[in-house]
C-alpha positions as CSV (number, residue, x, y, z in Angstrom):
1,X,-122.5,-20.6,57.0
2,X,-119.7,-18.4,58.7
3,X,-118.1,-21.6,59.9
4,X,-117.9,-23.3,56.3
5,X,-116.7,-20.4,55.1
6,X,-114.1,-20.4,58.0
7,X,-113.4,-23.8,57.4
8,X,-112.3,-23.6,53.5
9,X,-110.2,-20.3,54.6
10,X,-108.7,-22.2,57.3
11,X,-107.6,-25.2,55.1
12,X,-106.5,-23.1,52.2
13,X,-104.2,-20.6,54.6
14,X,-102.7,-23.9,56.0
15,X,-101.8,-25.3,52.6
16,X,-100.4,-22.0,51.3
17,X,-98.5,-21.0,54.6
18,X,-96.4,-23.9,54.1
19,X,-95.6,-23.8,50.3
20,X,-91.7,-23.3,49.5
21,X,-90.4,-21.2,46.8
22,X,-88.1,-23.6,45.6
23,X,-87.7,-27.6,45.6
24,X,-85.7,-28.5,48.1
25,X,-82.9,-31.0,46.5
26,X,-79.6,-30.3,48.0
27,X,-76.4,-30.8,46.7
28,X,-74.2,-33.8,47.9
29,X,-72.3,-31.7,50.9
30,X,-71.4,-32.4,54.0
31,X,-72.9,-31.7,57.1
32,X,-72.2,-28.1,57.6
33,X,-71.5,-28.6,61.5
34,X,-70.5,-25.6,63.5
35,X,-71.5,-22.9,61.2
36,X,-69.6,-18.8,61.2
37,X,-72.7,-17.9,63.5
38,X,-71.2,-20.0,66.0
39,X,-69.2,-18.5,68.8
40,X,-67.0,-22.1,68.7
41,X,-66.8,-21.6,65.0
42,X,-62.5,-20.4,65.1
43,X,-62.3,-23.5,66.9
44,X,-63.8,-25.6,63.8
45,X,-61.7,-23.6,61.8
46,X,-58.8,-24.6,63.9
47,X,-59.2,-28.0,64.2
48,X,-59.5,-28.4,60.3
49,X,-55.8,-26.6,60.3
50,X,-54.9,-29.3,62.2
51,X,-56.1,-32.2,60.2
52,X,-54.3,-30.0,57.1
53,X,-50.7,-30.3,58.9
54,X,-51.1,-34.1,59.5
55,X,-52.2,-34.6,55.7
56,X,-49.2,-32.5,54.6
57,X,-46.7,-35.3,56.2
58,X,-48.7,-37.7,53.2
59,X,-47.9,-35.4,50.2
60,X,-48.8,-32.8,48.5
61,X,-51.5,-34.6,46.3
62,X,-53.2,-35.9,50.1
63,X,-53.0,-32.7,51.5
64,X,-54.7,-31.3,48.1
65,X,-57.4,-33.8,48.9
66,X,-58.1,-32.7,52.1
67,X,-57.8,-29.3,51.5
68,X,-61.2,-29.9,48.8
69,X,-62.8,-31.6,51.5
70,X,-62.7,-28.9,53.6
71,X,-63.7,-26.6,51.1
72,X,-66.8,-28.9,50.7
73,X,-67.5,-28.1,54.3
74,X,-67.3,-24.5,53.9
75,X,-69.6,-24.7,50.8
76,X,-72.0,-26.5,53.1
77,X,-71.5,-23.6,55.7
78,X,-71.9,-20.8,52.9
79,X,-75.4,-22.7,52.2
80,X,-76.6,-23.2,55.7
81,X,-76.1,-19.7,56.2
82,X,-77.9,-18.5,52.9
83,X,-80.9,-20.4,54.1
84,X,-81.3,-18.5,57.2
85,X,-80.7,-15.3,55.4
86,X,-77.6,-14.4,57.3
87,X,-75.6,-13.5,54.9
88,X,-72.4,-11.8,56.7
89,X,-71.7,-15.2,58.4
90,X,-71.9,-16.9,54.7
91,X,-69.3,-14.2,53.3
92,X,-67.3,-15.6,56.4
93,X,-67.6,-19.1,55.1
94,X,-66.6,-17.9,51.6
95,X,-63.5,-16.3,52.8
96,X,-62.6,-19.8,54.8
97,X,-63.7,-21.5,51.5
98,X,-61.1,-19.4,49.7
99,X,-58.3,-20.2,52.4
100,X,-58.7,-23.7,51.8
101,X,-59.1,-23.7,47.8
102,X,-55.7,-21.9,48.3
103,X,-53.9,-24.5,49.8
104,X,-54.9,-26.9,46.9
105,X,-53.8,-24.4,44.4
106,X,-50.1,-24.2,45.8
107,X,-50.2,-28.3,46.6
108,X,-51.1,-28.8,42.6
109,X,-48.0,-27.1,41.6
110,X,-45.9,-29.5,44.2
111,X,-46.9,-32.5,43.1
112,X,-44.3,-34.6,41.5
113,X,-43.5,-38.6,40.7
114,X,-40.6,-39.9,39.1
115,X,-42.9,-41.6,36.9
116,X,-44.6,-39.0,34.9
117,X,-47.9,-41.4,34.3
118,X,-47.8,-41.9,37.8
119,X,-47.6,-37.8,38.3
120,X,-50.4,-37.4,35.8
121,X,-52.9,-40.0,37.8
122,X,-52.6,-37.9,40.8
123,X,-53.6,-35.0,38.9
124,X,-56.1,-36.6,37.3
125,X,-57.8,-37.6,40.9
126,X,-57.3,-34.0,41.9
127,X,-59.1,-32.9,38.9
128,X,-62.2,-35.3,39.1
129,X,-62.6,-33.9,42.7
130,X,-62.4,-30.5,41.6
131,X,-65.1,-31.4,38.8
132,X,-67.4,-32.7,41.6
133,X,-67.0,-29.3,43.8
134,X,-67.6,-27.2,40.9
135,X,-71.0,-29.1,40.6
136,X,-71.8,-28.3,44.1
137,X,-70.7,-24.8,43.8
138,X,-72.9,-23.9,40.5
139,X,-75.6,-25.6,42.1
140,X,-75.5,-23.7,45.2
141,X,-75.1,-20.0,43.3
142,X,-78.1,-21.7,40.9
143,X,-80.2,-22.5,44.1
144,X,-79.4,-19.2,46.0
145,X,-80.2,-16.9,42.4
146,X,-83.6,-18.8,42.0
147,X,-84.2,-18.4,45.9
148,X,-83.7,-14.7,45.3
149,X,-85.6,-14.5,42.3
150,X,-88.7,-16.1,43.8
151,X,-88.6,-14.6,47.0
152,X,-87.1,-10.9,46.2
153,X,-86.5,-10.5,49.8
154,X,-82.8,-8.8,49.7
155,X,-82.0,-5.2,50.2
156,X,-79.6,-3.9,47.5
157,X,-76.6,-4.4,49.9
158,X,-77.6,-7.7,50.7
159,X,-77.9,-8.5,46.9
160,X,-74.2,-6.9,46.6
161,X,-73.2,-9.0,48.9
162,X,-74.3,-12.1,47.5
163,X,-72.8,-11.3,44.4
164,X,-69.6,-10.5,45.6
165,X,-69.5,-13.8,47.6
166,X,-71.0,-16.3,44.3
167,X,-68.2,-14.4,42.1
168,X,-65.4,-14.7,45.0
169,X,-66.3,-18.8,44.9
170,X,-66.4,-18.9,41.3
171,X,-63.3,-16.9,41.0
172,X,-61.2,-19.1,43.7
173,X,-62.2,-22.5,41.9
174,X,-61.7,-21.1,38.7
175,X,-57.9,-20.4,39.5
176,X,-57.5,-24.2,40.9
177,X,-59.1,-25.4,37.6
178,X,-56.6,-23.3,35.5
179,X,-53.4,-24.6,37.8
180,X,-54.5,-28.8,37.3
181,X,-54.7,-27.6,33.5
182,X,-51.4,-26.0,33.5
183,X,-49.8,-28.7,35.5
184,X,-51.0,-31.7,33.2
185,X,-49.8,-30.0,30.8
186,X,-45.9,-30.1,32.1
187,X,-46.7,-33.6,33.0
188,X,-47.8,-34.7,29.3
189,X,-44.0,-33.3,28.2
190,X,-42.8,-35.1,31.1
191,X,-44.5,-38.3,29.4
192,X,-43.3,-37.6,26.0
193,X,-39.6,-37.2,27.1
194,X,-39.9,-40.4,29.2
195,X,-41.4,-42.7,26.7
196,X,-41.0,-40.6,23.3
197,X,-44.6,-41.3,22.7
198,X,-46.4,-39.3,20.4
199,X,-48.7,-36.0,21.4
200,X,-51.3,-38.0,20.0
201,X,-50.7,-41.4,21.7
202,X,-50.2,-39.2,25.1
203,X,-53.5,-37.5,24.9
204,X,-55.0,-41.1,24.4
205,X,-53.4,-42.5,26.9
206,X,-54.8,-39.4,29.4
207,X,-58.1,-39.8,28.4
208,X,-57.9,-43.4,29.2
209,X,-56.5,-42.5,32.9
210,X,-59.2,-40.1,33.0
211,X,-61.7,-42.4,32.1
212,X,-60.4,-45.2,34.7
213,X,-60.2,-42.7,37.4
214,X,-63.9,-41.4,36.7
215,X,-63.3,-38.0,35.7
216,X,-66.3,-36.7,34.0
217,X,-65.9,-33.6,31.9
218,X,-68.0,-30.5,32.8
219,X,-69.0,-30.5,29.4
220,X,-70.5,-33.6,29.5
221,X,-72.6,-33.0,32.8
222,X,-73.4,-29.5,31.5
223,X,-75.2,-31.4,28.5
224,X,-76.6,-33.9,30.7
225,X,-77.9,-31.3,33.3
226,X,-79.3,-29.2,29.8
227,X,-81.0,-32.6,28.6
228,X,-82.7,-33.0,32.4
229,X,-84.1,-29.3,32.1
230,X,-85.4,-29.8,28.9
231,X,-86.9,-33.1,30.1
232,X,-88.6,-31.6,33.4
233,X,-90.0,-28.4,31.2
234,X,-91.3,-30.2,28.6
235,X,-93.3,-32.1,31.0
236,X,-94.6,-29.4,33.0
237,X,-95.7,-27.7,29.2
238,X,-97.8,-31.0,28.5
239,X,-99.3,-31.0,31.6
240,X,-99.9,-27.2,32.1
241,X,-101.5,-27.8,28.1
242,X,-103.7,-31.0,28.8
243,X,-105.2,-29.6,32.2
244,X,-105.5,-26.3,30.9
245,X,-103.8,-24.1,34.2
246,X,-104.0,-20.6,34.3
247,X,-102.6,-20.2,37.6
248,X,-100.2,-17.2,37.2
249,X,-97.6,-18.1,39.4
250,X,-97.2,-21.6,37.7
251,X,-96.9,-20.3,34.4
252,X,-94.1,-17.8,35.3
253,X,-92.0,-20.4,37.0
254,X,-92.3,-22.5,33.7
255,X,-91.5,-19.3,31.6
256,X,-88.6,-18.4,33.8
257,X,-87.3,-22.0,34.1
258,X,-87.2,-21.6,30.3
259,X,-85.5,-18.5,30.1
260,X,-82.6,-20.4,32.0
261,X,-82.5,-23.3,29.8
262,X,-82.0,-20.9,27.1
263,X,-79.2,-19.0,28.9
264,X,-78.0,-22.7,29.5
265,X,-77.6,-23.6,25.7
266,X,-76.2,-20.3,24.7
267,X,-73.4,-20.8,27.5
268,X,-73.0,-24.2,26.1
269,X,-72.5,-23.3,22.7
270,X,-69.7,-20.8,23.8
271,X,-68.0,-23.2,25.6
272,X,-68.7,-21.7,29.5
273,X,-70.0,-25.2,30.5
274,X,-69.8,-24.3,34.1
275,X,-72.2,-21.6,33.6
276,X,-74.2,-23.5,31.3
277,X,-74.5,-26.3,34.2
278,X,-75.6,-23.8,36.6
279,X,-78.3,-22.2,34.3
280,X,-79.5,-25.8,33.7
281,X,-80.1,-26.4,37.0
282,X,-81.7,-23.9,38.0
283,X,-83.9,-24.4,35.2
284,X,-84.8,-27.5,36.4
285,X,-85.3,-26.3,39.7
286,X,-87.8,-23.6,38.8
287,X,-89.4,-26.3,36.8
288,X,-89.6,-28.9,39.3
289,X,-91.1,-25.8,41.7
290,X,-94.3,-25.5,39.1
291,X,-94.7,-28.9,39.4
292,X,-94.9,-29.1,42.9
293,X,-97.4,-26.2,43.0
294,X,-99.5,-28.0,40.8
295,X,-99.6,-30.9,42.9
296,X,-100.4,-28.5,46.0
297,X,-102.9,-27.1,44.3
298,X,-104.5,-30.7,43.3
299,X,-104.3,-31.2,47.4
300,X,-105.8,-28.2,48.1
301,X,-108.8,-28.7,45.5
302,X,-109.4,-32.4,47.1
303,X,-109.1,-30.5,50.8
304,X,-112.1,-28.3,49.7
305,X,-114.3,-30.9,47.8
306,X,-113.9,-33.1,51.0
307,X,-115.0,-30.0,53.4
308,X,-118.1,-29.2,50.8
309,X,-119.1,-32.7,51.4
310,X,-119.1,-32.6,54.7
311,X,-120.8,-29.5,54.9
312,X,-123.6,-30.4,52.9
313,X,-123.7,-33.8,55.0
314,X,-124.3,-31.7,57.6
315,X,-126.7,-29.7,56.0
316,X,-128.7,-32.4,55.1
317,X,-128.7,-33.8,58.4
318,X,-129.7,-30.4,60.0
319,X,-132.4,-30.1,57.5
320,X,-133.4,-33.7,58.4
321,X,-133.6,-33.0,61.8
322,X,-135.8,-29.9,61.0
323,X,-138.5,-31.4,59.1
324,X,-138.8,-33.9,61.8
325,X,-139.0,-31.0,64.6
326,X,-142.0,-29.4,62.1
327,X,-144.1,-32.6,61.4
328,X,-143.9,-33.4,65.4
329,X,-145.1,-29.9,66.0
330,X,-147.8,-30.1,63.4
331,X,-148.8,-33.8,65.0
332,X,-149.1,-31.9,68.6
333,X,-151.2,-29.3,67.6
334,X,-153.7,-31.4,65.8
335,X,-153.5,-33.7,69.1
336,X,-154.3,-30.5,71.3
337,X,-157.1,-29.9,68.5
338,X,-158.8,-33.3,68.8
339,X,-158.4,-32.8,72.7
340,X,-160.2,-29.5,72.8
341,X,-162.9,-31.1,70.6
342,X,-163.5,-33.9,72.7
343,X,-163.5,-31.8,76.0
344,X,-160.1,-33.2,77.3
345,X,-157.5,-31.1,79.1
346,X,-154.6,-30.7,76.3
347,X,-151.6,-32.2,77.8
348,X,-148.4,-30.9,77.0
349,X,-145.5,-33.0,75.4
350,X,-142.0,-32.3,75.1
351,X,-140.8,-29.9,72.0
352,X,-138.0,-31.7,69.8
353,X,-135.3,-28.9,69.2
354,X,-132.7,-29.5,66.4
355,X,-129.4,-30.5,68.1
356,X,-126.3,-28.5,66.7
357,X,-124.4,-30.5,64.1
358,X,-120.5,-30.6,64.4
359,X,-118.9,-28.4,62.2
360,X,-116.5,-29.1,59.3
361,X,-113.2,-30.2,60.4
362,X,-110.8,-27.3,61.7
363,X,-113.8,-24.6,62.3
364,X,-115.5,-25.8,65.9
365,X,-112.4,-24.5,68.0
366,X,-112.3,-21.2,66.1
367,X,-115.6,-20.5,66.2
368,X,-115.6,-21.5,69.8
369,X,-112.7,-18.9,70.6
370,X,-113.9,-16.0,68.2
371,X,-118.0,-16.0,68.9
């Protein structure tokens, strides 16, 4: 019985030990490469500055795109440091991220073209890449907040540092987005002077440029993400209702997901599309986490059922052997009694003893070591 209980306990511990606190769905970020906790990080930063210098010879737009590329790498570094709990190093990555975006902001003001429509195209291309970076920033912020919310293993000082880092990420990118909007407004005026088109005609033309360049507005992405989160939460609520799940951890995750979704919808209604997108991402991650836990609970139950079946099989084999031993001993006693009655000298025969059956999977080695 001791071995049986140990096998079941080991099975549960094995699965629960590797149960994550969040579903890993990494945003589209580059490999962080050398991170701020490395002694070679200064060299990595210096090499990026050289690549920026080379890009500057091709004009401010190319230089700005290179700056956004480096900002993405810095965001990937911050994310890697957050996963390892190295928040001081994460802060350094954020500082370098801010410097990269500061250069991008300066480049936006420097973009000029004799053809105002072409200038608008260059600005839309930058706006598109900024929108992609916004999604990555919001997803990182949401992932980190969900991780802290579930694990709750940071000190007040670390939480304050994390809040500052996330605020700076948001603020720096917001400054770039504002700069792009301002420059686009100026460019529309230039187009009007060059073409004598009406404001409505120019807006239609710029929207067509945005469509052609693949710019997806954050409002559209936020709405799409809210719909994805709603679908995932509805699916989990249906599963819980159909299977009558009462596991507190699962129910708590679904409740947290719904709360985040409510916040996303409120932010969307207020026109705060970046916040709406981030909250919707967090809602979907929490719901996916609940789904993962349900799947692992089912795996545990299947594992336990196999262990129970194996234990029952071993018990049946042992009982059968014991019965065989008892029958053999009874036959031996009968034979000895008959020999005594006929005056023959009783002869001893080997006595069968039950052979210990193998332990259920995973328990025999532990029992051998622990007694």
